[in-house]
C-alpha positions, 0 to 999 in steps of 0.5 A: 250932529254925530256920525255924519256920512256922505252916501255917493251911491245915492247920488245921480244927475240931479241929486247932488248930496245925500248926508246922514247922521244922528242927533243925540241928547245934550248929555249924549245919553240917547239918540234923539233923531236920525237925520238925512239931508238931500239936495237935488236939482229935481225936487218934484219927487221929494216934494210929492213924497219926501218920506221916500228918503227913509229906508222903509216905507212910512205911512203916518196916522197923524200929519201936521205942520208947525211953523217956527221962526229962524233968523233966516225966516219962517220955516214950515216943519211937516210932522208925521206920526204912527202911533200903536198903543203907547209907542209911536214913531215919527218923521219931521221934514222941512225944505230949504232953498238957497240960504232960506227956509221954504214956507211954501214949496209951490211958490218957491218952485214957481219963483225959481222957474225963471232962474235958469234964464237969470243965472245958475239953477239952485238945488232945493234941500230936504231935511228929514228927521226920523225917530224909531218906535219908542215910548213918546207921544206925538206932542213930545216929538213935536217939541223935540222935533222943532228944536232938532230941526232948528239945530240941523238947519243951523248946521246946514246953513253954517256949512253950505252958506257960511257968509249969508 
């Protein structure tokens, strides 16, 4: 991940992290995706409209969910694409809770609802990748997005949960 910056002006009483950067091709010839990681103690808004953390509204024409294996469990990656002719733009996002990927946001929130009685509340993280319009089809962006999501999640875990 390159160009990583923190955005304290995006923080509030429930949103504790807003990090941005970008992923580049291995040979650094092109930017693959812009990256945002947002951690919050109030996940409802992110769960209902996770694309809100983009700078501009994004209403996809096509949406799909792919599941991939990680060393910390199954990760559901949500994709959205807007296609105009041979140009397309896309977003991909996934949720992380504690040091694990979230397969079901609903069950994770339900399971964590009793957490305040048992110990400290934990934030949920939304990892979002976005790509500007370009000559790529959704299938290409899915394969690139899965690999990129894995790289960002691995970076997140190594930074936030190095001992897990």
